[in-house]
N, C-alpha and C positions, 0 to 999 in steps of 0.2 A: 504494500499500499504506500505509494509514494505521496499521494495527495489525500489528506484526511477529511478536508472540508473546502467546499466552494462557498465563498463569501460573496454576497451580492449586496449593493447598497439598498435596494428595495425590491420587493416582489414584482412590481410592475416593470422593473428594468430587466428582469430575468425573462418575462413572457407576459403578453397581453392577450393571450389566445385561449385563456380559460383553464379550468381545472383538468381537463383532459390532458392538455399539452403539459401543464406543470406536474400533474400526477405521473405522466410517463417519464418525466425527468427525474421526479423524486424516486420512482422505483428503480430507474437505471443507476442513480446514485447510491441508493440503498444497496442494491445487488452487488455493487462494486466495494461495498464496505465503507462508504463515505457518507457525508451529510451535507445539506446546504443550510447556511446561516443567512438570515435576512437581517441586515443592519438596522434599517429604519424601523421595522416592525419588532425587532428583538426576538425573533423566532429561530429556533433550531430544528430542522426536520428529524434530528436524532431524538428529540423529546417526544414521548408518546401522544401528549395532548396537542401538539402543534399542528398536526396534519389537517384536523377539521378547520382550524383557523386559516391555514394556508389555503385550503379549498374555497373558503368564503372569500378571501381577499383575492384569490385568482379570478373568481368570477366578477368581482367588483372592478378589477382592473380591465377585464374584458369589456364590461359595460361602459366603463369610462372611455376606453379606446373607441368604441363604436359610436358613443355620444360626440366625442371630439371629431371623429371623421365625418359624421352627418353634419356638424355645425360648420366645418371647414368647406365641405362639398356645397352646402347651401349658400355660404357667403360667396364662394367662388362663382356658382352659377348666377347669383344676383349680380355680381360685378360684370360678369360676361354680358348678361342682358342689358345692363346699363351702358355697355361700351367702355368699361374700365379695364385697363390693362393690369394684370396682376402677376404675369410671369416675368421671366428674364426678357431683357429688351432684345428686340430683333436687330440684326446688323442693318445699319442705315437709320436707325430711329433712337430717339431717347424717350423715356417715359416721364411725362410732366403731368402732375395732378391726375393720373390715371389714364391719360390719353397719350397718343403717340405723335411726336413731333420730329421733323427730320433732323438727323444728326448733321452738324455743320461740315465735318470731314468726310463722313461715310456716305451720306445721301448722294453726293455727286458721283461716287464710285458706282453706287447702284444704278444710278441713271445711265452711266457710260455702259454698264454690263447689259443692261435691258436695250439700249440703243445698238449696241454690237450684235446682240443676238437677233434683234429685229432686222438688222442690216445683212444677216445671213452667215455670221460667224458662228462656229459651233462652240460648245462649252469648253472643250479642251483648248481650242485657239484663244478664247477669252482668258481662261486661267493662265496661259502661257504669257499672254500680253500683260496681265496684272503682275505676275511674277518678275517678268523682265523689267517692268517699271519700278520693282520694289515696293509694291502697295501692300501694306499688312493685311493678312487674311483676317477673317472674322475671329478665329481662334486667337491669333496674335493680338488683336485689338482687345478681346476679353482678358487675356493674360496681362496686358499693359494696365487695364483698369484695375484689375486685382492688385497688382504691384503698387499702383498709386494709392491704393488703400492701406498698404503696409503689410500685405499678406502675400504669401507664395502661391502661385497658381498650381493646380494639380496637373493640368495638361501642359504640354510644351507647345510653344507656338508652331504653327505649321504654315506651309505655303498653300496658294490657291490650287485647287484641284478640280477635276471634272465633276466630282460629286458636290463640291462645295458651291460651285457656280450653278449647277443644276437645281440643288436644294433652294438656293436664293430665288431662282426664277420661278420656281413652282410654289413659293410660299405665298398664301393669300394675303399676307400683310402687305404685299406690294400695292394692293388697291384698298388697304385700310380695313381688311377683314381678319378674322382670327379663327383658327382651327381648334376644335376640341374633339379628342377621340377620333381623328381622321376626317371630321366634318366641319364644314364652315358653320360658324355659330349664327343660328337664325333667331330673330326675335318673334314675339307673339304674332306678328303680322306675316310670317313665313319669309321675311326678307332678310339678307345678311345684315348683322349689326356692324356699324361702323365704329372703328376704334380711332 
């Protein structure tokens, strides 16, 4: 037995999937000769009376997670129907008071990409042109913003590629629309909501 106990800060940090999931973990740890100690609740799965309390708290954590998910989903849906942008900013735009406005440096690049595409150039040609001119890609622009806030970006900057240009051209945000789960957001009148 190398590990005698697993210590977690709180039960809801271990799992928010209910007693079945927590019970399976308790059984597995117990079968290995260990125990789980819950810091916030002061519970130890090795104590005979703790399991019933752990079961109750596991179901409470599950209910709280479901309620939080419902509230967040409802809030986001309400924002979408009002035309408020709540996600990451798309390349070429800034989010101001929940709406999209053109980014002073990136919007002209997006216009050039659209004009080049409508002029007959392919996505690969457009990507090469942008890389040859040293124009930062969307990932590079995001990484610079993260650095400006004093943090380290997780993804390394990249160059323009076929898929980057293609995604930018197919994004409904070019006409002020937003996608949710692969569909353009529609208002109660059945028309796309403008952002």
